KEDO-317937 format. One line per field, with one value per residue (C-alpha): residue in one letter; y, x, z; residue number from 0. Coordinates in steps of 0.25 Angstrom, whole numbers. Each point is the difference from the previous one (the first is absolute). Layout:
<drenzas>
r <- [A / ...]
Y <- [Y / ...]
X <- [X / ...]
Z <- [Z / ...]
k <- [NUM / ...]
</drenzas>
This chain:
<drenzas>
r <- [M / A / I / V / I / F / A / L / Y / L / Y / Y / F / L / V / I / L / H / M / K / I / I / I / A / G / A / G / E / V / G / F / H / L / A / K / L / L / S / F / E / S / Q / E / I / T / L / I / D / T / N / K / D / S / L / L / Y / A / D / N / H / L / D / I / K / V / I / K / G / D / A / T / S / I / S / I / L / K / D / A / R / V / N / T / S / D / L / V / I / A / V / T / S / S / E / T / T / N / I / T / V / C / V / L / A / K / Q / L / G / A / K / R / T / I / A / R / I / S / N / T / E / F / I / N / H / K / D / E / V / G / F / T / K / F / G / I / D / E / L / I / S / P / E / A / L / A / A / S / E / I / K / L / L / L / D / Q / S / A / F / S / D / T / Y / A / F / E / D / G / A / L / T / M / V / G / L / D / L / S / R / T / M / A / F / A / G / K / T / V / K / E / A / A / Q / I / F / P / E / I / H / F / V / P / I / A / I / Q / R / F / G / T / Q / Y / T / I / I / P / R / G / D / T / M / L / K / E / G / D / H / V / V / F / I / T / S / E / G / G / A / E / E / L / C / K / I / T / G / K / I / N / T / D / I / K / N / V / M / I / L / G / G / S / K / I / G / Y / K / T / A / R / D / L / A / N / S / N / L / N / I / K / L / I / E / K / D / K / N / R / A / F / D / L / A / D / E / L / P / N / V / L / V / I / N / G / D / G / R / N / V / D / L / L / D / E / E / N / I / S / D / M / D / A / F / I / A / V / T / G / N / S / E / I / N / I / M / S / S / L / V / A / K / S / K / N / V / K / K / T / I / A / L / V / E / N / M / D / Y / F / E / L / S / Q / S / I / G / I / D / T / L / I / N / K / K / L / L / A / A / N / N / I / F / R / Y / V / R / R / G / E / V / V / A / M / T / K / L / N / N / M / D / A / E / L / L / E / F / K / V / K / P / S / S / K / I / C / N / K / F / I / K / D / V / G / F / P / R / S / A / I / I / G / G / V / I / R / D / D / I / G / Y / I / A / L / G / D / F / K / I / Q / E / G / D / R / V / V / I / C / G / L / P / R / S / I / V / E / V / E / K / L / F / L]
Y <- [-174 / -9 / -8 / 13 / 4 / -15 / 1 / 14 / -6 / -13 / 9 / 4 / -13 / -8 / 10 / -1 / -15 / -5 / -14 / -12 / -5 / -13 / 0 / -13 / 1 / 13 / -1 / 11 / -2 / -1 / 11 / 9 / -2 / 1 / 15 / 3 / -5 / 5 / 15 / 5 / -11 / -10 / -13 / -9 / -12 / -6 / -14 / -6 / -10 / 9 / 9 / 10 / 4 / 0 / 8 / 10 / 0 / 3 / 12 / 8 / -4 / 2 / -14 / -13 / -9 / -16 / -11 / -13 / -9 / 6 / -13 / -3 / 1 / 4 / 12 / 4 / 0 / 9 / 9 / -2 / -4 / -2 / 16 / 3 / 5 / -3 / -11 / 1 / -9 / 5 / -9 / -6 / -15 / -1 / -12 / 8 / 12 / -9 / -9 / 16 / 2 / -13 / 0 / 14 / -1 / -12 / 8 / 12 / 9 / 8 / 1 / -6 / 1 / -9 / 5 / -12 / -3 / -11 / 8 / -13 / 3 / 12 / -4 / -13 / 8 / -2 / -15 / -4 / 11 / 5 / 7 / -12 / -4 / 15 / 8 / 12 / 6 / -5 / 9 / -2 / 15 / -8 / -3 / 14 / 6 / -9 / 4 / 15 / -3 / -6 / 10 / 12 / -7 / -1 / 15 / 4 / 14 / 3 / 0 / -5 / -9 / -9 / -7 / -1 / -12 / -5 / 12 / 7 / 12 / 3 / 9 / 7 / 10 / 9 / 14 / 11 / 5 / 14 / -5 / -7 / 5 / -1 / 9 / 15 / -4 / -3 / -12 / 6 / 6 / -13 / -8 / 10 / -3 / -15 / -5 / -13 / -5 / -11 / 5 / 9 / 6 / -2 / 4 / 9 / 4 / 12 / 0 / 2 / -1 / -10 / 5 / -9 / 7 / -7 / 7 / 7 / 9 / 10 / -6 / 3 / -11 / 7 / -5 / -10 / -3 / -16 / -3 / -14 / -3 / -11 / -5 / -9 / -8 / 6 / 12 / -5 / 1 / 15 / 3 / -3 / 7 / 12 / 1 / -5 / -13 / -13 / -13 / -7 / -14 / -7 / -14 / -3 / 1 / 0 / -3 / 1 / -10 / -13 / 3 / -6 / 13 / -2 / -14 / 4 / 11 / -8 / -12 / 10 / 9 / -14 / -5 / 13 / -4 / 11 / -1 / -2 / 0 / -2 / 4 / -9 / 3 / -14 / -11 / -11 / 9 / 4 / -16 / -1 / 11 / -5 / -13 / 5 / 11 / -6 / 12 / 8 / 3 / -2 / 7 / -3 / 14 / 13 / 9 / 13 / -3 / 10 / -10 / -12 / 8 / 5 / -14 / -5 / 14 / 8 / 11 / -9 / -1 / 5 / -1 / -3 / -2 / -3 / -6 / -7 / 1 / 13 / 12 / 8 / -10 / 1 / 15 / 0 / -10 / 6 / 14 / -9 / -5 / 13 / 6 / -12 / 6 / -10 / 6 / -8 / 1 / -8 / -2 / -6 / 9 / -5 / 14 / 9 / 12 / -2 / 1 / 15 / 0 / -10 / 4 / 14 / -6 / -7 / -16 / -1 / -6 / -5 / -11 / -6 / -12 / 5 / 12 / -11 / -10 / 12 / 6 / -14 / -1 / 13 / -1 / -10 / 11 / 10 / 3 / -2 / -12 / 3 / -11 / 7 / 9 / 8 / 10 / 11 / -1 / 13 / 5 / 5 / -8 / -14 / -6 / -9 / -9 / 0 / -10 / 7 / -6 / 2 / 9 / 7 / 17 / 1 / -10 / 3 / 14 / 8 / 5 / 15 / -2 / -10 / 13 / -6 / 6 / 9 / -9 / -10 / -5 / -11 / -5 / -10 / -12 / -14 / -5 / -14 / -1 / 12 / 13 / 15 / 12 / 6 / 14 / 8 / -6 / -12 / -10 / -8 / -13 / -14 / -8 / 10 / 1 / 14 / 4 / 12 / 9 / 7 / 7 / -4 / 9 / -5 / -15 / 0 / 8 / -8 / -11 / 4 / 0 / -16 / -4]
X <- [30 / 3 / 10 / 6 / 5 / 4 / 9 / 5 / 6 / 5 / 8 / 9 / 6 / 0 / 9 / 9 / -2 / 0 / -5 / -2 / -14 / -8 / -16 / -4 / -14 / -8 / -13 / -7 / 12 / 12 / -5 / 1 / 12 / 6 / -6 / 2 / 15 / 4 / -4 / 13 / 8 / 3 / 2 / -13 / -1 / -15 / -3 / -13 / -6 / -13 / 5 / -12 / 5 / 13 / -3 / -8 / 12 / 11 / -10 / -1 / 14 / 13 / 4 / 4 / -10 / 3 / -12 / 1 / 1 / 7 / 3 / 9 / 14 / 2 / -10 / 8 / 12 / -4 / -6 / 15 / -5 / 14 / 4 / -14 / 0 / -15 / -10 / -14 / -10 / -15 / -8 / -12 / 5 / 8 / 5 / 7 / 5 / 8 / 6 / 3 / 8 / 6 / 5 / 4 / 10 / 6 / 3 / 8 / -12 / 2 / -13 / -14 / -13 / -12 / -14 / -9 / -15 / 2 / 4 / 4 / 13 / 2 / -6 / 12 / 10 / 11 / -4 / 0 / 13 / -3 / 12 / 7 / -7 / 4 / -14 / 4 / -14 / -12 / -13 / -14 / -9 / -14 / 6 / 7 / -14 / -6 / 10 / -2 / -16 / 1 / 8 / -9 / -12 / 10 / 3 / -15 / 0 / 11 / 1 / 15 / 6 / 15 / 7 / 14 / 6 / -14 / -5 / 13 / -4 / -12 / -2 / -16 / -5 / -12 / -8 / 1 / -15 / 0 / -4 / 11 / 12 / 11 / -7 / 6 / 13 / 15 / 5 / 9 / -12 / -9 / 12 / 0 / -15 / 3 / 14 / 2 / -7 / 1 / -1 / 7 / -7 / 10 / -7 / -11 / -8 / -7 / -15 / -3 / 15 / 8 / 13 / 6 / 7 / 9 / -3 / 11 / -4 / -4 / -9 / -16 / -10 / -12 / -14 / -2 / 15 / 1 / 11 / 7 / 7 / 9 / -4 / 6 / -8 / -12 / 2 / -12 / -9 / 6 / -4 / -13 / -3 / 6 / -5 / -15 / 1 / -4 / 6 / -14 / 0 / -1 / -8 / -8 / 4 / -6 / 11 / -5 / 8 / 6 / 11 / 15 / 0 / -14 / 2 / 14 / -7 / -12 / 8 / 11 / -14 / -7 / 11 / 0 / -13 / -8 / -13 / 2 / -9 / 5 / -9 / 5 / -6 / 3 / -5 / 9 / 11 / -10 / -3 / 16 / 2 / -11 / 8 / 13 / -6 / -9 / 0 / -4 / -14 / 2 / -11 / -2 / -5 / 4 / 5 / -5 / -14 / -4 / -11 / 8 / 10 / -12 / -4 / 13 / -3 / 13 / -5 / 4 / 15 / 11 / 9 / -3 / 12 / -1 / 10 / -5 / 7 / -7 / 5 / -13 / -8 / 7 / -1 / -13 / -4 / 8 / -8 / -12 / 5 / 6 / -16 / -5 / 9 / 11 / 11 / 12 / -2 / 14 / 0 / 10 / 5 / 8 / -1 / 9 / -7 / -11 / 8 / -4 / -14 / -6 / 7 / -6 / -14 / -1 / 8 / 9 / 11 / 4 / 11 / 8 / 6 / 10 / 6 / -1 / 8 / 10 / 4 / 3 / 11 / 4 / 7 / 10 / 5 / 3 / 13 / 2 / -6 / -15 / -8 / -14 / -6 / -13 / -6 / -9 / -14 / -2 / 13 / 12 / 8 / 5 / 2 / 14 / 5 / 14 / 9 / 13 / 13 / 11 / 7 / -12 / 4 / -13 / 4 / 4 / -5 / -10 / -12 / 3 / 15 / -4 / -4 / -12 / -6 / -11 / -8 / 2 / -4 / 3 / -14 / 5 / 11 / -4 / 11 / -2 / -14 / -5 / -3 / 5 / -5 / 13 / 4 / 12 / 7 / -1 / 12 / 0 / 8 / 3 / -11 / -10 / -11 / -4 / -11 / 1 / -9 / 3 / -2 / 6 / 12 / 3 / 3 / 13 / 5 / -7 / 5 / 15 / -3 / -3 / 11]
Z <- [44 / 9 / -8 / -4 / 14 / 2 / -13 / 6 / 12 / -5 / -9 / 12 / 2 / -13 / -7 / 12 / 0 / -14 / 1 / -10 / 2 / -6 / 1 / -2 / -4 / -6 / 8 / 8 / 11 / -10 / -8 / 9 / 8 / -15 / -2 / 14 / -1 / -14 / 2 / 0 / -9 / 8 / -6 / -3 / -6 / -1 / -3 / -2 / -10 / -3 / -13 / 1 / 16 / -5 / -11 / 7 / 10 / -12 / -4 / 12 / 8 / -2 / 3 / -7 / -2 / -4 / -4 / 6 / 11 / 12 / 6 / -13 / 4 / -16 / 3 / 14 / -7 / -11 / 10 / 6 / 14 / 3 / 2 / 6 / 12 / 4 / -7 / 4 / -4 / 2 / -10 / 3 / 2 / 14 / -5 / -13 / 10 / 10 / -12 / -8 / 13 / 4 / -15 / 1 / 12 / -4 / -14 / 8 / 4 / 12 / 7 / -3 / 5 / -5 / 1 / 7 / 3 / 12 / 13 / 5 / -7 / 6 / 14 / 0 / -8 / 10 / 4 / -16 / -3 / -13 / -1 / -2 / -13 / -4 / 4 / 8 / 3 / -2 / -1 / -1 / -5 / 5 / 13 / 0 / -2 / 11 / 10 / -3 / 3 / 11 / 6 / -6 / 9 / 11 / 0 / -6 / 6 / -11 / -16 / -2 / 8 / -1 / 12 / 1 / 7 / 4 / 5 / 9 / -8 / -9 / -10 / 0 / -7 / 2 / -5 / 10 / 4 / 5 / 13 / 2 / 11 / -10 / -12 / 0 / 6 / -1 / 3 / 9 / 7 / 0 / 6 / 11 / 2 / 1 / 7 / 0 / -11 / -8 / -15 / -9 / -13 / -13 / -12 / -4 / -10 / -3 / -1 / -15 / -5 / -5 / 8 / 12 / 11 / 10 / 13 / 8 / 14 / -7 / -11 / 3 / 1 / -7 / -1 / -11 / 1 / -4 / 11 / 2 / 13 / 5 / 13 / 10 / 10 / 6 / -10 / -10 / 13 / 3 / -13 / 1 / 12 / -4 / -14 / 3 / -9 / 6 / -2 / -4 / 6 / -12 / 1 / -11 / -15 / -14 / -12 / -14 / -10 / 3 / -8 / 6 / 9 / 4 / 5 / 7 / 8 / 2 / 6 / 8 / 6 / 3 / 7 / 10 / 5 / -9 / -7 / -16 / -11 / -14 / -12 / -14 / -13 / -6 / 6 / -1 / 6 / 11 / 4 / -1 / 10 / 8 / 1 / 4 / 9 / 10 / 10 / -11 / -5 / -16 / -8 / -16 / -3 / -9 / 9 / -9 / 4 / 11 / 3 / 4 / 8 / 8 / 3 / 5 / 10 / -6 / 10 / 11 / -5 / 6 / -13 / -13 / -10 / -14 / -8 / -13 / -13 / -6 / 8 / -4 / 7 / 14 / -1 / -2 / 11 / 9 / -2 / 3 / 11 / 5 / -2 / 10 / 10 / -1 / 9 / -8 / -15 / -7 / -16 / -8 / -13 / -10 / -8 / 8 / -8 / 10 / 13 / 2 / -6 / 9 / 12 / -2 / -1 / 13 / 0 / 10 / -5 / -12 / -2 / -14 / 0 / -10 / 8 / 13 / -10 / -4 / 13 / 4 / -12 / 0 / 14 / -10 / -9 / 11 / 6 / 15 / 9 / -5 / 10 / -3 / -8 / -6 / -9 / 6 / -6 / -8 / 6 / -7 / 11 / 6 / 12 / 3 / 11 / -1 / 8 / 5 / -1 / 7 / -13 / -2 / 1 / 11 / 8 / 15 / -2 / 7 / -11 / 0 / -3 / -12 / -12 / -4 / -15 / 4 / -8 / 7 / 16 / 8 / 6 / 10 / 3 / 4 / 9 / 7 / -7 / 8 / -8 / 4 / -4 / -3 / 3 / -2 / 13 / -5 / -2 / -11 / 2 / -9 / -2 / 0 / -9 / -4 / -7 / -9 / -8 / -13 / -12 / -12 / 0 / 13 / -2 / -6 / 12 / 9 / -6 / 3 / 15 / 0 / -9]
k <- [0 / 1 / 2 / 3 / 4 / 5 / 6 / 7 / 8 / 9 / 10 / 11 / 12 / 13 / 14 / 15 / 16 / 17 / 18 / 19 / 20 / 21 / 22 / 23 / 24 / 25 / 26 / 27 / 28 / 29 / 30 / 31 / 32 / 33 / 34 / 35 / 36 / 37 / 38 / 39 / 40 / 41 / 42 / 43 / 44 / 45 / 46 / 47 / 48 / 49 / 50 / 51 / 52 / 53 / 54 / 55 / 56 / 57 / 58 / 59 / 60 / 61 / 62 / 63 / 64 / 65 / 66 / 67 / 68 / 69 / 70 / 71 / 72 / 73 / 74 / 75 / 76 / 77 / 78 / 79 / 80 / 81 / 82 / 83 / 84 / 85 / 86 / 87 / 88 / 89 / 90 / 91 / 92 / 93 / 94 / 95 / 96 / 97 / 98 / 99 / 100 / 101 / 102 / 103 / 104 / 105 / 106 / 107 / 108 / 109 / 110 / 111 / 112 / 113 / 114 / 115 / 116 / 117 / 118 / 119 / 120 / 121 / 122 / 123 / 124 / 125 / 126 / 127 / 128 / 129 / 130 / 131 / 132 / 133 / 134 / 135 / 136 / 137 / 138 / 139 / 140 / 141 / 142 / 143 / 144 / 145 / 146 / 147 / 148 / 149 / 150 / 151 / 152 / 153 / 154 / 155 / 156 / 157 / 158 / 159 / 160 / 161 / 162 / 163 / 164 / 165 / 166 / 167 / 168 / 169 / 170 / 171 / 172 / 173 / 174 / 175 / 176 / 177 / 178 / 179 / 180 / 181 / 182 / 183 / 184 / 185 / 186 / 187 / 188 / 189 / 190 / 191 / 192 / 193 / 194 / 195 / 196 / 197 / 198 / 199 / 200 / 201 / 202 / 203 / 204 / 205 / 206 / 207 / 208 / 209 / 210 / 211 / 212 / 213 / 214 / 215 / 216 / 217 / 218 / 219 / 220 / 221 / 222 / 223 / 224 / 225 / 226 / 227 / 228 / 229 / 230 / 231 / 232 / 233 / 234 / 235 / 236 / 237 / 238 / 239 / 240 / 241 / 242 / 243 / 244 / 245 / 246 / 247 / 248 / 249 / 250 / 251 / 252 / 253 / 254 / 255 / 256 / 257 / 258 / 259 / 260 / 261 / 262 / 263 / 264 / 265 / 266 / 267 / 268 / 269 / 270 / 271 / 272 / 273 / 274 / 275 / 276 / 277 / 278 / 279 / 280 / 281 / 282 / 283 / 284 / 285 / 286 / 287 / 288 / 289 / 290 / 291 / 292 / 293 / 294 / 295 / 296 / 297 / 298 / 299 / 300 / 301 / 302 / 303 / 304 / 305 / 306 / 307 / 308 / 309 / 310 / 311 / 312 / 313 / 314 / 315 / 316 / 317 / 318 / 319 / 320 / 321 / 322 / 323 / 324 / 325 / 326 / 327 / 328 / 329 / 330 / 331 / 332 / 333 / 334 / 335 / 336 / 337 / 338 / 339 / 340 / 341 / 342 / 343 / 344 / 345 / 346 / 347 / 348 / 349 / 350 / 351 / 352 / 353 / 354 / 355 / 356 / 357 / 358 / 359 / 360 / 361 / 362 / 363 / 364 / 365 / 366 / 367 / 368 / 369 / 370 / 371 / 372 / 373 / 374 / 375 / 376 / 377 / 378 / 379 / 380 / 381 / 382 / 383 / 384 / 385 / 386 / 387 / 388 / 389 / 390 / 391 / 392 / 393 / 394 / 395 / 396 / 397 / 398 / 399 / 400 / 401 / 402 / 403 / 404 / 405 / 406 / 407 / 408 / 409 / 410 / 411 / 412 / 413 / 414 / 415 / 416 / 417 / 418 / 419 / 420 / 421 / 422 / 423 / 424 / 425 / 426 / 427 / 428 / 429 / 430 / 431 / 432 / 433 / 434 / 435 / 436 / 437 / 438 / 439 / 440 / 441 / 442 / 443 / 444 / 445 / 446 / 447 / 448 / 449 / 450 / 451 / 452 / 453 / 454 / 455 / 456 / 457 / 458 / 459 / 460 / 461 / 462 / 463 / 464 / 465 / 466]
</drenzas>
């Protein structure tokens, strides 16, 4: 279901902005990208050395496949790299990905993106100057997932989070209970009760439905609704106070799985002075992790064993993070943690069909590294200068951060005079690194970064405002 929804909203810009895209690597990330980008006849070429992976893609997707080494100049020429708009290298080898992008750029590709695992490359990309080599963007799905987990722990009261410009504006999501002050009131009525607030609702999913609503002043906030807010500084704390949610101070964290995501998460959280226990089933991997993570208690054991979890005092944990390579293990172990009264549970899920089911039975948040990588890449196929974007989990809407250019139609206009489509809303504006909840009398200026939430049918119209 999630893939179908995702495909539908891609239609509204991909058919308008036809692109020739080459994807090197038919693994889980590459195939997923090819699937999403090919829904509406984008010209996609998928390159891989694995015949079986290509055969599956060829039989299930309307794309061109080429068997061969993507670092081969002749293979790239066969893929007509000289006329390509975008080359995305997402093989399992970062060396291969970097090489593909360097060659592709030299052979005429307009833009290149390389998947890497060494996050030092990202941290020092300006210093090293990867663009001079021909690599326009570096992405690490594992690093993106680890960053997502850290943000979720920082905003532990909420099920969804996404930060724009290091938190100048932050997206948070929660379910409305009957006792919350918002329940049963319109957005306008809620605003009158809580003046001078630093948050605004931008999307609602009605309880028990798949419908996503972009709220207006007369939209009713109902019990059971999942509501997504944009908050400026202090807004998340205000939401907690008003809704009765508690932003738990996370100190003790248990991580299941010593994968790349588990390693990066444990390292980052330990550097933030949290107490981390990491459980890894493979003995050799566990010893390696113990050497590499001196501030983390690494336990060699099977996280599916409830007795082991009890022995390691899972009930004393503030958060449980399951990031093994098996979605079912992650879901079941997170449910066990929830039954032990762990306040925050996060599970890595590869099968996106599990999203709706698992959230409905009690897991706080699910993450999917394929979607995180796709969100990071899709901004390069949008019109207008898109700085960041994310898809709202289980909702038919997305958040985009546009940079306002002098030529933008929205520039130097009050929001109330822009004529925004009803199925889209401005959540906030970032100006000089400060986030603002922007209402109708806010005037947009050159250089502003405007955060938009919109349904699929509004995207093309919104993009035109920022060209």
